[in-house]
C-alpha positions, 0 to 999 in steps of 0.5 A: 620945095623938099618938107621931109627928112627924107625929101630934103636929105633925097634932094642932098643927094640928088645934088651930089649924084649930079654933078659927079654925073656932070664930071663923068659926060663931061669926061667922056665928050672930051675923050670922045672930041680928041678922037673926032678932032684926030680923025678930021686930021686925019692922022691916024696914028692920033686917032687910034691912040685917042679912040684906046683912052676913050673905050674905057671912059664909055664903058666906065661910064655904062657902068656907073648909069650916066650911059647906056651899055648900047650907046656906048657900044654903038659909039665905040662903033662907028669911033673904030670904024671911022678910025680904020677907014683912015688911010 
């Protein structure tokens, strides 16, 4: 348990940060799931639209420190190649 005033403050900050990061991660996963569903349905236009909406969310996750840069790049690359393969 936090005892000093500084450690109490850090605990409060960590709680807030955790909530914000959790919301961001959830938002990113939702966008990725929409792309996956569009790919599964075989609708190339919907998949491309969903991918265009997901890309800024992924990059925002990188700048906010929720995702690593290479992780986001890998996810984008794999999704875009799968969308491109639809036809």
